[in-house]
C-alpha positions, 0 to 999 in steps of 0.5 A: 706617457702612456699611449692613448688609444685614440692617437689616430683619430681626428679628435687628436689635434696632432694626428689632424695636423699630420693628416692635413700636412701629409695631404698637402704634400701628397696633393703637391706631388700629384700636381707635379705628376699632372704637370708632367702629363700637361707638358707631354700633351702641350709639347707633344712629347710622348715616351711610348708609341701608343701615347701618340694616339692623343695627337690624332692625325699628327701621330704619323710624323711624330716619334717617341721622345725620351730625352726632352730636357724640360720633361726630364727636369719635371720627372726628376722633381717628381722622383725627388718628391717620391723619395722624400714624401713617402718617408715623411708620411711613414715617419710622421705617422710613427711620430704622432704615436710618440705624442709630441707637443703640438708646437713640435709637431707643427714645426716638423710638419710645416717645415717639411711642407714648406721645404717641398713646395720651395724645392719644387719651385726651385727645381722647376723655375729653376732657381740658382743653387744652393736654393734647391739643395737647401730646400732638400736638406731642410726636408731631410732634416725634418725626416731625420729629426722625426726618426731620431725622436721616434727611436728615442721615445723607445716606443718602437 
């Protein structure tokens, strides 16, 4: 099938689907980053001396804290998002160019988004393993599937 010149427009229902789901997972990733900031402010857990300015007069008795277990958990969750959402965004964009069926694209994009939401819940709750590992594996499987289909299409 010859590629359409309007693959990357919102008139293309596959691209619109991609744009929706990539926006959802990026917003979720940003929410985890905001959660980190909220935690730092609420618990007064700052990594840098200059950040102690946020606590006003208390800053004289506080010191930077680099090893708060709860904060490190949130940061690892955010890092895991970065390691998975960025490849999804790139691969999803290339996958759209292969002009997949709506159902196939929908399955890929929704499965990835669900896996990332569940991964975040499993990481931050925390849920017992293998909950988090299965959510991670599902997201990786989606990315690998899209990568395989992109390469197989022969368009790239």
